[in-house]
C-alpha positions in Angstrom: 147.9 -32.2 24.4 151.7 -33.8 23.9 152.6 -37.4 24.0 153.8 -37.0 27.9 150.3 -35.8 28.7 148.4 -38.7 26.8 150.1 -41.4 28.4 149.2 -39.5 31.6 145.9 -39.5 30.4 145.7 -43.2 28.8 147.2 -44.5 32.7 144.3 -42.4 34.4 141.5 -43.7 31.9 142.8 -47.4 32.6 143.0 -46.9 36.3 139.7 -45.3 37.0 137.4 -47.2 34.7 139.5 -50.8 34.8 138.5 -51.0 31.1 138.5 -48.8 28.3 137.8 -49.6 24.6 139.9 -48.1 22.1 137.0 -45.5 20.7 136.9 -44.5 24.4 140.4 -43.9 24.7 140.8 -42.3 21.0 137.7 -40.2 21.8 138.9 -38.9 25.7 142.6 -38.0 24.2 141.1 -36.6 20.5 143.9 -38.0 18.7 143.9 -40.5 15.3 143.9 -44.5 15.8 147.7 -44.4 14.6 148.6 -42.3 17.2 146.3 -44.0 20.1 148.3 -47.2 18.1 151.3 -45.7 18.6 150.9 -44.1 22.2 149.8 -47.7 23.7 152.6 -49.5 21.9 155.2 -46.7 23.5 153.6 -47.3 26.7 154.0 -51.4 26.8 157.5 -51.3 25.0 158.9 -48.8 26.0 157.6 -48.0 29.7 157.1 -51.7 30.4 153.5 -50.9 31.5 151.4 -54.3 31.9 148.6 -53.0 29.3 146.7 -56.0 27.3 143.6 -56.2 25.1 141.0 -58.2 27.2 138.6 -60.1 23.9 136.1 -60.8 26.6 135.3 -57.3 27.8 136.3 -55.7 24.8 138.6 -53.3 26.0 142.2 -52.6 27.2 143.2 -53.3 30.6 146.1 -53.5 33.3 147.5 -57.2 33.7 148.3 -58.4 37.1 152.2 -57.6 36.7 154.5 -60.3 37.4 156.4 -60.2 40.4 160.1 -60.4 38.6 158.7 -58.1 35.6 160.6 -54.5 35.0 158.8 -51.8 36.6 157.0 -49.6 34.3 157.2 -46.0 35.6 155.6 -42.5 33.2 158.2 -39.8 31.7 158.3 -36.7 34.2 155.8 -34.0 33.6 156.3 -30.4 33.7 154.3 -28.9 36.5 152.1 -25.5 36.7 153.7 -22.7 38.9 152.4 -23.5 42.3 152.7 -27.3 41.8 156.5 -26.9 41.0 156.9 -24.6 44.0 155.3 -27.1 45.7 157.9 -29.6 44.9 161.2 -27.9 45.0 159.7 -27.1 48.3 159.7 -30.4 49.4 163.0 -31.2 47.8 164.7 -28.2 49.7 162.9 -29.1 52.6 163.7 -32.8 52.8 167.5 -32.1 51.7 167.7 -30.1 55.0 166.7 -32.5 57.5 169.5 -34.1 59.0 169.4 -37.7 60.0 167.1 -38.3 63.2 163.0 -38.7 63.0 162.8 -38.8 59.6 165.7 -41.0 58.7 164.4 -43.6 57.2 161.9 -42.4 54.9 164.3 -39.4 53.7 165.6 -41.3 50.6 162.4 -42.8 49.2 160.9 -39.2 49.4 163.8 -37.8 47.6 163.8 -40.3 44.7 160.3 -40.4 44.1 160.5 -36.5 44.2 163.4 -37.0 41.5 161.1 -39.0 39.9 158.4 -36.4 39.4 160.8 -33.2 39.0 161.7 -35.3 35.3 162.8 -37.5 33.3 166.5 -38.0 33.5 166.4 -39.5 29.6 165.5 -36.1 28.3 168.7 -33.9 29.3 166.5 -30.8 29.3 163.9 -32.2 32.1 166.6 -33.8 34.2 166.1 -33.4 38.2 169.8 -32.1 38.1 169.1 -29.6 35.3 165.3 -28.6 36.6 167.3 -27.7 40.3 169.9 -25.4 38.3 167.5 -23.7 36.1 165.1 -23.2 39.0 165.9 -21.5 42.3 163.7 -21.0 45.3 165.1 -18.2 47.3 164.8 -18.2 51.1 164.3 -14.4 52.6 164.9 -13.8 56.3 165.4 -17.5 57.2 166.6 -18.1 60.7 169.2 -21.2 61.5 167.6 -23.4 64.1 169.2 -26.0 66.4 168.5 -29.3 64.9 168.6 -31.6 68.2 166.0 -29.3 69.1 164.0 -29.6 66.5 164.3 -33.5 66.4 163.1 -33.7 69.9 160.4 -30.8 69.4 159.1 -32.9 66.5 159.4 -36.7 68.0 157.7 -35.6 71.4 155.0 -33.7 69.2 154.1 -37.2 67.4 154.1 -38.9 70.6 151.8 -36.4 72.5 154.2 -35.8 75.4 154.5 -32.3 77.2 158.2 -30.5 77.2 159.8 -27.9 79.8 161.5 -25.4 77.4 163.4 -22.8 78.5 162.6 -20.2 75.3 164.0 -16.7 74.4 161.7 -13.7 73.7 163.8 -11.5 71.8 161.1 -8.5 71.8 161.9 -8.3 75.7 165.6 -9.7 75.6 164.4 -12.4 78.0 164.6 -16.0 78.8 161.9 -17.8 80.7 161.1 -21.4 81.6 157.3 -23.2 80.9 156.0 -26.5 80.5 154.2 -26.9 76.8 151.8 -29.5 75.5 152.9 -29.1 71.7 149.8 -29.4 69.2 151.5 -28.9 66.0 154.5 -27.6 64.6 154.1 -24.8 61.4 156.4 -23.9 58.4 155.9 -19.8 57.8 158.1 -17.1 56.3 160.9 -20.3 55.8 161.0 -20.6 59.7 159.7 -23.3 62.2 157.0 -22.3 65.1 155.0 -24.8 67.4 152.1 -23.9 68.4 151.4 -25.6 71.9 149.3 -25.1 75.0 151.0 -23.3 77.3 150.5 -24.0 81.2 152.0 -21.2 82.7 149.8 -18.6 80.7 146.7 -21.1 80.7 146.4 -20.5 77.1 147.6 -21.0 73.4 151.0 -19.8 72.1 153.2 -19.6 69.5 156.6 -20.6 69.8 159.7 -20.0 67.3 161.5 -22.9 67.1 165.4 -21.0 66.6 164.5 -19.0 69.8 164.0 -22.4 72.1 167.2 -22.8 73.6 166.9 -26.1 75.8 164.1 -28.8 75.9 163.2 -31.7 78.3 160.8 -34.4 77.7 158.0 -34.9 80.4 156.4 -38.0 80.6 152.8 -36.2 81.1 150.8 -36.5 78.0 149.9 -33.8 76.5 146.9 -32.0 76.6 144.9 -32.2 73.5 143.5 -29.0 71.9 140.7 -29.0 69.2 141.9 -28.1 65.8 138.6 -25.8 65.9 140.2 -24.1 68.5 143.8 -24.0 67.3 142.5 -22.2 64.6 140.1 -19.6 65.8 143.0 -18.5 68.3 145.9 -18.8 66.3 144.9 -18.2 62.4 142.1 -15.7 62.9 144.7 -12.9 62.6 147.4 -11.6 61.0 150.6 -13.6 60.6 152.3 -15.7 63.5 150.9 -13.1 66.0 147.0 -14.4 66.3 144.7 -14.4 69.2 141.1 -14.8 69.4 140.4 -11.4 70.0 140.3 -9.6 66.6 140.2 -5.9 65.2 140.0 -4.9 61.5 142.9 -2.9 60.2 142.2 -0.6 57.0 144.6 0.5 54.9 145.0 2.9 51.8 147.8 2.2 49.4 148.4 4.5 46.2 148.4 3.5 42.7 151.7 2.3 42.4 151.9 -0.1 45.5 148.2 -1.1 44.4 149.2 -2.9 41.4 150.9 -5.6 43.9 149.1 -5.6 46.8 145.9 -6.5 44.7 147.4 -9.8 43.9 148.6 -10.6 47.5 146.3 -12.3 49.9 147.4 -10.8 53.5 144.4 -12.8 55.4 141.8 -15.4 54.0 139.1 -13.2 55.3 140.4 -9.8 53.6 138.6 -7.5 51.9 139.7 -5.2 48.6 138.2 -2.2 47.0 139.6 -0.6 44.1 139.1 2.9 43.4 138.7 4.6 39.8 141.9 6.4 40.2 143.8 2.6 40.9 144.1 3.1 44.7 143.4 0.3 46.9 141.6 0.0 50.3 142.6 -3.6 52.0 140.2 -4.5 54.8 141.6 -7.5 57.3 141.5 -8.5 60.7 144.6 -9.0 63.3 144.9 -9.8 66.8 148.5 -8.5 67.2 150.1 -5.5 65.5 153.5 -6.7 65.5 154.0 -8.5 62.0 151.0 -5.9 60.5 152.9 -3.3 61.5 156.4 -4.5 59.8 154.5 -5.3 56.4 152.9 -1.8 56.6 156.1 -0.2 56.9 157.6 -2.0 53.9 155.5 0.3 51.6 156.9 3.2 52.9 154.6 6.5 52.0 152.8 3.8 49.3 150.2 3.2 52.3 148.6 4.8 54.7 146.8 3.6 57.8 142.8 4.6 57.8 141.8 2.6 61.1 141.9 1.9 63.6 142.8 4.7 65.4 145.7 2.6 67.8 147.3 1.1 64.6 147.4 4.4 62.6 149.1 6.0 65.9 151.8 3.1 66.6 152.6 3.3 62.7 153.0 7.0 62.7 154.9 6.6 66.1 157.5 4.1 63.8 157.6 6.4 61.2 158.8 9.5 63.3 161.4 7.1 65.2 162.8 6.2 61.8 163.2 10.0 60.6 164.8 11.2 63.6 167.9 8.4 62.5 168.5 10.7 59.6 168.6 14.1 61.2 171.4 15.9 62.6 174.8 15.7 62.0 176.3 13.5 59.1 
């Protein structure tokens, strides 16, 4: 355990226990008396931590800080892979938000994230250095109209209905809908609005970048229980969901299996690995659109075993793709 980790551990113990004796701190940190004394001194002198020794209770505790005393803050920690990915994603999302709904809250959040990502006192851990050395690349991200996003987010929180004009890419047509917004979803670097569609009398997910116009309706939005949202919109594979699901059974060749075995395609997926290294993946889906796209990206390394309708759909796509490469060059 390095010094930074020990400093956080001391703070955690004092916050949780309110009072901790020297022996308790030493046992928890597994360090010598001299090391613990140096850490406590560092917290008080260098980081302005209001730690005092209370003789009446026989231990260390936080003193009530003077309102004019210097604020204390611990140095930045290095995080595990999932934690630093989450923090950097938050940082990048905040940088993309234009002044509007969250305007008053953005600067404090960015400041806090900067302090979490590193301490400027150490050049190698400084936030600017982390941002330069760690990159998050966005794949297939689509640009949304920011003023639409702001109105949608504001209406969502105010629980009002919206009239929207939505572009359906698959049918290449626009339609007007009155909807009750339920939640915003950030999925595969794009924003989607889950809403109750009053025209279809059903739940739908609308790509925010495909919403051409929005108009606030003063009527209160209909509420859909979270359990129903999950049942309909999270039961199947990907963003194209529905309450009626089927199970796909996919066979991956050994080379592809080495990647697929580490991936989560769906929370309810089932995986079986054969002796030769090949892999069988089973997962539920409601609409095959996105699942077909992900199957095709594995090319000859995957075979659809069932259901037959999904197998035929993928086969038809492969035949059509092959036709593009036949004939004169």
